[in-house]
N, C-alpha and C positions, 0 to 999 in steps of 0.2 A: 131487428137486433141493434142495440146501441153499440157504438164503437168508441172505445177509449183511445184517444190519440196520445196519451202520456203514460209514463210509468206511474204506478201507484193509483190512488183513488181520485176520481175527478168529480167535482160537484158543479152542476149547471144551475144558475139562478136566472129567472126570467120574470117579467111582469105580464100581467094580463090587463089590458086596457091602460094606456098611459095615464099618468097623473093629471095631465091637463084636460083629458076627455071627461065628459059628463058621465056619471055612473060610478059604481064601485070599482076599485082597482085592487089587484092582488099581486103579491110578490111571493114566489115559492122557489124552493130548491129541490133538486133531485140528484141523488148519487148515481152515476152511470153504472149500469149493469147490476143494479140492486133495486129493491122496492122501497128504499128509504127516501122519504120526502117530508117536507114541512112547509107550511105557508102561513101567510097572514093577509088580512083584507082591510083596506082602508075604505070606509063607506063614503059615499058622496057627501054626506053631511059633515063628516070629519074633515075631508079635504077642503070644504068651504070654510069651516072654522079655522083651519090652519092658514088658509089664504087670508082670511080677515085679520087674524091676530098676529101672525108672524110674516106675512107676505111670502109664504112658501112658494107661491106661484112664480116667483122670480128666481127661485133656487131649488128646483126639483132634484138636482143631484144630491143635495143634502138630505132630502126626504128619502131618496132611494138608498143612500148610505145608512141612514137610521134604520130602515127596514131590513137591510142586509145584516147589519150589526145585531139587531134583535133576533134574526133567524139563526145566525151562526155563532154568536158569542160563547155559547156553552157547548158547541159541537165542533170545535176546531180540530179535534182529534179524528174526525170522521173523513177528512179529505186531505189531499196533498196539493191539488190544483183546483182553483176556482175560476170558472168561466162565467162572466156576467154578460147579460145582453146589453145592447147599445141603445136602449130606450131613452136613457138620459146621458148627458155628457160624461163619458167614462173617466177622463182625466180628473175632473173635479170630484166625481164620486170616489175615485181611488184616494185622493188627498184626504177627504173626510174619513174614509175607512181607515187609512193609516193613522189618522188622529185619534179615532175611537179606540184603536187597538194599541196605542202607544203604551209601552210598559208590559205588554203581554209577551210571555216568553215563547209561545208557540207560533204566533202570527208571522214573525219574520221568516220562518221556514216555509211558508205557504207561497205558492206561485199563483198570482192573480192576474187574469187577462180578460180581455173582452172577446166577444164572439168573432169580431173582425180579425183578431190575431189568430184565432183558431182556424178561420177560413184560409188564412195565408199559410199556416203550418200544414194543414191537411191537404191543401190544393183543391179543395172542393168548395166552390164559391156559393153553393146553395145550401150549405149545412145550416140547420136550425138548432136552437137550444133544445136539449132533451127535457127541460123543465117547462116548455111551452104548454103542453097539454095539462100538466099538473096545475100550473098557475091558473089556467082557465077553469078547472074544476073547483079550486079554492074560491075563485071569484063568484062562481055561481052558487056554491053550496055552503060556504063557511058561516055566513051570517044568518042562515036559517036555523030554526029551533032544532034541537037534537033529534026529535022524532021525525023530522022532515029530511034528515040527511043520513038515514040508516042504510039506504041502498047504495051499492057501488063501493068505491074506494073509501077506506077508513081514513079520515083526515087527522093530521097532527097539527092542530091550530096553535099558532103562537099569538099570545095576547099583545095587542097594541091598542092604545087609546090616546085621547088628548093629553092627559096628565103625564103619561110616559114620554111622549114626544116633547111636551113642554119642558120637562126636566132635562132631557138630553140637549135641547136647543139652549137652555139656560146655562149649561156647563161649557158650551163651545166658546173658546177664546182664540179663534184663528185670525 
C-alpha cells in the first residue's frame, strides 16, 4: 500500500535508466493511491542525436526538466505535491522547471521536492519513488507496436521527439 506523506494529492516522478546510460530511458509519473500514471520514452537513438546536436550530455537536468514539463504541463490540476527522483541534479532541474512554468497561474501553488527531502520528512531512509515500477514498464513497452503492448497495464504515452525538444531548447533564454 502506498503511503501519502502530505495533505492533498501527491505525484511521484521517476526515471528508468539514466540518460547517460546506453539504451532507452523513460520518465513517468504516478499519483499516489490511484491508478493514474503517464510516461514517455527517449530512445537511445534520440539521446545520441540530442548529444550530437545540442550537447545535452553536459546538461541532463535540462532534458529531465523538459520531460517533466511535457508530462505535467496539462495536468497541473491533478496534484498538490510533486516528488521527483534524484537521478539528475535536482536544483538545476528545478530552475529549468520554474522557467518553463513562468507565467502559469497554477504552478506557484504546487510544492515540488526531491525524494531526498521526502526521506527526511518521513524519517524512512529507504523510501523509493512510487513511480519507479511504472517508469520501468514504460521503458520496456512504450516503443513497441500497439499489438505488442496489449497485455498488462494500459499505457498513457506522452509524445516526445527530436523536433519537440529542439523547439523547447530554442526558446530557452536563461
